[in-house]
Steps between C-alpha positions, in 0.01 A plus 500: 500500500844675517582773243757429236832679544535796278841381391550129438871401526567202269815307469509374142720198418538505123788479247636837407455417143127473536313829489330612822268747323212255455497415878517872580223570251278216635548627859411857387178369327398322819531829682810420696765755577808270507852544590697220330842371595642257242759221566602202280759303700498345851755743652291801391196333642664463830632862496150630413333300787756634749480864385124544458152387594257388230132438481524230237748310297432433124715215364525450131542131453729561206767649728798266481638364827219634722202282587212544735685262737803716497294814581327329786829380632640853499187635678511225765869574562410849589195422689282684252159419354425674172232367261663356174311526173636295210469684165410244242392726206409859476240608244595819314 
């Protein structure tokens, strides 16, 4: 089994008005050292995908204007495959 990377790079798609601390805390409790990049609109999503590589994308379903289908379309347009996890609820 391959070792987990020491730093997990996560693209977080979440409204700016929604706190990110609960997600960061949950990742820390899980023992993950995570570098988070946050976007909340499609142009920022496209820019982030062009600038950086990510290990996973976390999509908050409450983000207006960005659906899983939009994220997958943006990834296909760049010939990239990154797992997308949809965040439904986060226990605090």
